[in-house]
Structures are given as C-alpha cells and as structure tokens.
C-alpha positions in Angstrom: 118.1 97.4 100.3 114.7 98.6 101.5 114.8 96.4 104.7 117.4 98.6 106.4 115.5 101.9 105.6 113.1 104.1 107.4 109.8 105.2 106.0 108.0 108.2 107.4 104.3 108.1 106.5 102.8 111.5 106.9 99.1 110.9 107.2 98.8 107.6 108.9 95.2 106.8 108.2 93.7 103.9 106.2 95.9 104.4 103.2 99.0 105.0 105.4 98.2 101.7 107.1 98.0 99.9 103.8 101.5 101.3 102.9 102.9 100.4 106.3 101.8 96.8 105.9 103.6 96.4 102.6 106.7 98.3 103.8 107.0 96.6 107.2 105.9 93.0 106.5 106.9 92.8 102.8 110.3 94.5 103.0 111.2 94.8 106.7 111.3 98.6 106.5 111.1 100.6 109.7 107.8 102.4 109.6 107.1 105.7 111.4 103.4 106.8 111.2 102.7 110.5 111.7 99.1 111.1 112.6 97.3 114.2 113.7 95.9 112.3 116.8 98.3 109.4 117.4 96.3 108.4 120.5 93.4 107.3 118.3 95.5 104.8 116.3 93.9 101.4 116.1 95.6 98.2 117.4 96.1 97.2 113.8 97.8 100.6 113.0 100.0 100.2 116.0 101.1 96.7 115.0 102.1 97.9 111.5 104.3 100.8 112.6 107.4 100.8 114.7 106.3 104.1 116.2 103.3 106.4 115.8 103.8 110.1 116.5 102.0 113.4 116.3 102.6 116.3 113.9 104.9 117.9 116.5 107.5 115.1 115.8 107.8 115.8 112.0 111.1 117.7 112.4 112.5 114.9 114.5 111.8 112.2 111.9 112.4 114.0 108.6 116.2 113.8 108.9 116.0 110.1 109.8 113.7 109.0 107.0 114.9 107.4 103.8 111.4 107.7 102.4 108.8 110.4 103.2 105.4 109.3 102.0 102.7 112.0 101.9 99.2 110.8 102.3 97.5 113.9 103.7 93.9 114.7 102.9 93.1 117.7 100.7 92.0 120.1 103.4 92.7 123.8 103.5 95.2 123.5 106.3 97.3 121.0 104.3 97.7 123.2 101.2 101.4 123.2 100.3 102.3 121.4 103.5 105.1 119.6 101.7 107.4 122.6 100.9 111.1 123.5 101.3 110.6 125.1 104.7 108.5 122.4 106.3 109.9 119.3 104.6 112.4 119.2 101.7 115.2 121.2 103.4 114.9 119.0 106.5 115.1 115.6 104.7 118.4 113.8 104.3 120.0 114.4 100.8 119.6 110.7 100.0 115.9 110.9 100.9 113.0 110.2 98.5 109.7 112.1 98.7 106.5 110.3 97.6 103.0 111.8 97.4 100.0 109.6 96.9 97.6 111.8 99.0 96.4 115.0 97.4 98.2 117.1 94.9 97.3 120.3 96.7 99.5 119.3 99.6 102.7 119.7 97.7 104.3 123.0 96.7 105.4 121.8 93.2 107.7 124.8 92.6 109.6 124.0 95.9 109.8 120.3 94.9 111.3 121.2 91.6 113.9 123.4 93.3 114.7 120.7 95.8 115.1 118.1 93.0 117.3 120.5 90.8 119.5 121.4 93.8 119.6 117.8 94.9 118.4 118.8 98.3 116.7 115.4 98.1 117.7 112.5 95.9 114.3 112.1 94.2 110.6 112.0 94.3 107.6 110.0 93.1 104.3 111.7 92.5 100.9 110.1 91.8 98.8 113.3 92.3 99.2 116.9 91.2 97.7 120.3 91.9 96.1 120.3 88.5 95.2 117.0 86.8 96.1 116.1 84.2 99.5 117.5 84.6 100.1 120.3 82.0 102.8 119.5 79.4 104.6 122.7 80.2 104.9 121.9 84.0 108.6 121.8 85.1 107.9 118.5 86.9 108.1 116.7 83.5 111.7 117.9 83.1 113.1 116.5 86.4 115.3 113.3 85.7 115.1 112.3 89.4 111.3 112.3 89.5 108.8 109.5 88.7 105.4 110.6 87.6 102.3 108.4 87.7 98.8 109.2 86.5 96.8 109.1 89.8 96.7 105.3 89.9 98.4 104.3 93.1 95.3 102.6 94.4 94.7 100.5 91.3 95.6 96.9 92.1 94.0 93.6 91.3 91.4 94.0 94.0 90.5 97.7 93.4 87.1 97.2 91.7 86.1 94.3 93.9 86.8 96.4 97.1 85.0 99.3 95.6 81.8 97.3 94.9 82.0 95.6 98.3 82.2 99.0 100.0 79.3 100.4 97.9 77.2 97.3 98.6 77.9 97.5 102.4 76.9 101.2 102.5 73.8 100.6 100.4 72.7 97.8 102.7 73.4 100.0 105.8 71.3 102.8 104.2 68.3 100.6 103.6 68.6 99.0 107.0 68.8 102.4 108.7 72.3 101.7 110.0 75.1 104.3 110.0 77.2 104.5 106.8 80.9 103.8 106.9 83.7 106.1 105.8 81.8 109.4 106.2 83.6 112.7 105.7 83.9 115.1 108.6 82.8 118.3 106.9 84.7 120.5 109.4 88.0 118.6 108.9 87.4 118.2 105.1 88.1 114.4 105.1 
C-alpha cells in the first residue's frame, strides 16, 4: 500500500510540489522534499510535504525512502547526480527510483548495474540522456524498469495550462510587466 510509504522528492520545485500533492493527499504517502534552499519553500510547498530539507540531508533520507523521485534541473552540477555512489547504493533494497526531471541527471550505466544487482528493487524513467532512447541501450533489457517516452507531464489539462501560461506571459510582455517562470542563466534553470 502506498499510504504507509515514504517518498523522497529530490528537486522540490514546482513539479516536485505537484508530485507531493498527489502522493500526500491522494495516497497518504509521507513526503520529504529535498530542496537546494529549503528556507525559500512556499507555504503551499510546506503544506504538501511532511518535511523539507536541504541537500545535506540526502544521505539521511535515502535509506528511509520507499520511492526516490528525481526532478532535478539539467544544470551542469546535476550531471550524473543519481549514481551508485550518491544514491543507488544508499537506497533500501526495496526502494524504487523514478526520474521525471532531466535525463542528464542519471548515470544510466550505474542504474543498470543497480537494477541487475538488485541493489534497488526497480526504477521508472521518463527521460534519458539521449532521446529517443537508442534500441541498443541496456535500459531496454531490465525487467525491473518501466520506460516512458518523456510524457510524465501530459495529463488532461496539459495543453490548456500551456496556453494559459503563454497568454499570461504575452499579456505581461505587452503591458510591460515582468514575465513569469524565467530561467536564471547562472543556475541553468
């Protein structure tokens, strides 16, 4: 049962918040949000997580998490963040790793090794280092891995939300107001 499980969301931003809402309020899952700057978490983010911690708490929560959800941005300092040394070897053997952030954040060879050795019970990937995923990639051969075609954000409201966001920014632009959801060029997201 999902309700008695713990989900560690690594990258507790807007997408992490959306995942937390579903996990916590839909299934009763304990949610731990891991955020680069936890002190900047919004009131809504705080209400959807049981606890929000900084990157320095990763090692504390990995062995406790039943689900580790990667939602890190594709910045240079996150390349291969999810690897055997940092993550897979510290997870519980029954743990499931999921990545819906950026494919560059996962060391795919380390993930294959962890799946083969049953260091972790399984994984779910929606994004890959190279898309589309090459037919010869060892990820295809793992029976304890679910592969999705970069579609985790596609729900019934996806296009409506996208057009609303575009319309809001277009109006802001013409009215001389600041645009929303801007990328910080130094951080890369």
